[in-house]
C-alpha positions in Angstrom: 198.5 170.1 25.9 196.4 170.1 29.0 192.8 171.4 28.9 191.8 174.2 31.3 190.0 172.9 34.4 187.3 174.9 36.2 188.1 175.0 39.9 185.4 175.8 42.4 185.8 177.3 45.8 185.7 175.0 48.8 182.5 176.7 50.0 180.6 175.3 47.0 182.0 171.8 47.4 180.2 168.7 48.6 181.9 166.4 51.1 183.5 163.9 51.0 186.6 164.9 49.1 188.9 162.8 47.0 192.6 163.3 46.4 194.4 161.8 43.3 198.0 161.4 42.3 199.4 160.6 38.9 203.1 159.8 38.8 204.1 159.8 35.1 207.4 159.7 33.4 208.0 163.5 33.3 205.3 164.9 35.6 203.5 164.4 38.9 199.9 165.6 38.8 197.8 165.9 41.9 194.1 166.9 42.2 191.3 167.3 44.7 187.6 166.8 43.8 184.4 166.7 45.7 181.7 164.0 45.8 180.1 165.4 42.6 183.4 165.3 40.7 183.9 169.1 40.9 187.6 170.1 40.8 188.8 171.9 44.0 192.5 172.0 43.2 195.0 170.8 40.5 198.8 170.9 40.5 201.4 169.7 38.1 205.1 169.3 39.0 207.7 168.3 36.4 210.3 165.7 37.5 213.3 164.0 35.7 212.1 160.5 36.4 214.4 157.5 36.3 216.5 156.8 33.2 218.3 153.7 31.9 217.4 150.0 31.7 216.2 149.8 35.3 213.5 152.3 34.5 212.0 150.1 31.8 211.8 146.8 33.7 
């Protein structure tokens, strides 16, 4: 289970900003943080992923 993340408004953020993407087996997660590591946005999108022997090689 994913822990709750405190998201701050862009007006309180410190530039520069960093965007991250995590492509896992069942979900794609994206996030935006500022220079101090404060979370500005988080999204999680389920996907089917690839199945079969080609996916494991």
